[in-house]
N, C-alpha and C positions, 0 to 999 in steps of 0.2 A: 122424526125426520121425514120430509115428503119424498115420495118415490120418484118424482119427476122434477129435475132441475136442469134446464137446457144448458148444454155445453159443460156440465159438471158431473155427469153420471160416471161414464167410463173413461173420459179423456179430460180430466180436470186441467192439466197443464195446457193442452191444446185449446181448451175452452177459454182460458184466460187470454191466450194469445189471439184467438179469434175475436174475443171481445175487444181487445186493444186494437186489432186490425180494423174492425168496423168503426170504432170510435175515432181512430186516427184518420180514416177515410173522411169522416165528417168534421175534422178539425186539424188540417195539416198545413205545413208550409213546404215548398219545394226547394231542394238544393239544386240549383241550375247545373252544377257540375255533374249531377247524376242523371240528367235527362239527355238521352241521345237524340240526334237529329231525326231519326226515324220515329222515335216515340213522340217527339214534339210535334211532328207533322201528322200524326195519326188522329183520325176522328175519335177513335175509341179512347185514346189517352187524353184527348181534349175533353171528352165527356167526364172522365174521372177527375181531371183538373177542375173543370167548372163545378162539379158536384162539391168538391172541397171548398172552393171559393164561396159558394152559396152558403155553406154551413159553418164557416170558420168561427163564427161567434157563438155557436150553440153551446160549446163546452167551456169557452173562456169567460163568458159573461155571467159569472156566478153572482156577482154583486149587483148587477143591473137587471137581473131577471129572477123569477121564482123557478123552482124545480119544475112546477107544472107547465110554465111557459116554455122552458127548454125541452121538456118532454113533448109538448105539442109541436114545436118546431122540428124535432127529431122525427116525429110521426109523418109530418108532411114530406120531409125529404125521403124518408124510407119508402113511402107509398109512391112517390113520383119517380124515384130513381131505381128502385128494385122492382122486378116483375113478380109481384106477390103470388099471383095465380100459379105461375110456373114453380115457384119455390114451395108453396104450401102443398101442392099436389104431389110433387116429387117426394117431399119428406114424409108424406103419409103413405106413399108406396102403394102396395096392392090393397091396402085397407080402404083406399078411396073407392074402388070398384065394389067392394062388399058392403060399404056403408049405406044406410038408408038415406033417402032424400032429406029427412029431418036431421040426421046426423051430419050430413055434408053441409047443410045450412048452418048448423050450430058450430061446426068446425071453422067454416069461412068467417062466421061472425066473431069468433074469439081469437083467431090466429094472429091477426095484426096486433091486437091488444097484448097478447102474450109476448110476441117478439119485442114490441116497444117497451113493455114493462121490464123484461129481462135485461135488455141492453141499456135502458135508461138507468138501471141500478148500477151500471158500470161507469157512469159519467165521471166519477171521481178517480177512475183508473187512468185517465189522461193526465200525463205529466210532462208535456212539452215535447213529445215524440215528433220527429219529422219524417217525411215521406219522399222517397225517390222513385221516379219512374225509370226502369232500366231498359225495357224493350217491350214491343208488342208482337204478338204472334197469332196467326190464324190457327184455329183449332180444328173443328170437326165438321161433319156434314151439316150441322145446324148453321154454319157460318159464324160461329162464335169467335170472338177475339179475346185472347188472353193478354191482359195488361200486367206485365210482370214488374213488381215493385219490391222495395225493401223498406222496413221501418227502422230508423236510427234512433237509439235510445240515449237520452242525456246521461244516464247512469254509466255509459261506457260498456254495457253488456253487448254481446254480439247482436248484429242486426237480425230482424225477423223477416224472412222471405214471405211475401204475400202476393198471390196471383188473383186478380179480379177477372172473372169470366163475364164478358158483356155480350149481349145479343141484340140485334136489331129486331124489335117487335113493334108492329104497327107504325113503322117509319121512324122509330126513335130507339136509341141505345138504352138498354136496361141491364142492371147487374142481375145475374142469375145464380152466381155462386161466388164464394170467397174461399180460397185455398191457402191455408197457413202452414208453412213448413211441411207441405205434402199432405195435409189433412183437410178434406173438404168440409165446409160448414154444413152443406146440405146433407152429406152422408152422416155427419155426426148427429144432426137432428133426427135423421131417418132411423138410425140405430136406437136412439133413446126413445123415440115415439113408439117404435115397434116393441120395445121391451115392455113398456107400460100396457100397450094394447093386448099383448100376449097374456099378460097377467090379469088384467082388469076388464078387458073387453073395450069396445068403442065408447060406450057410455061412461065407463069408469075413467077412461083416458080423457074424455071431454071434461069430466068433473075435476080431474087433476089440472088441466089447463086453466079452468076457471079459478081454482084454488090458488094457483100461482099468481094469477092477475090480482086477485083480492089481497093476497099476502104482501104484495109489493106496493099497494096503494099507500 
């Protein structure tokens, strides 16, 4: 068994929910009854809405596209809508400062491939879930906005509460974190990455990322 598997090491249940949250973000329909006037008028919630509209066919078009084509579409959306530099450096934590220039470059080169591969493997987890915007809230000194939502499941299971943290970066909104039932996607990654680096060192960690990418091809 590999020692690194994102979102499944110490928080398997949370990981599955985070995977669903990200996938539903990329293929959702809105229930108008669940969208408040404040949320509907918010630029941040409109960003989340537009992101979903752009990606609505990624998961649903299983017969009209190959897995590779859907994965490529997913990559484009992820890179455009999420601020990868903020996310990648945060999850590496203090190890970014201690990494060599070559290690930083290697990490930057593999990070997006790793995230795309891990979440693409969850494409089949989407099962018609729908997505409601409940409210938007200003957050902290960064000027972040929290778009508070919930995922409704056709199975009738309780809704999953999901908060999307969005930030204006270089004039555009970008997602910088997803919080599912009180658990941050960034913090989950950070704990997992630190666990591997502590045991195997930075080069061993990078080898694990590469192995995960190769294993999911």
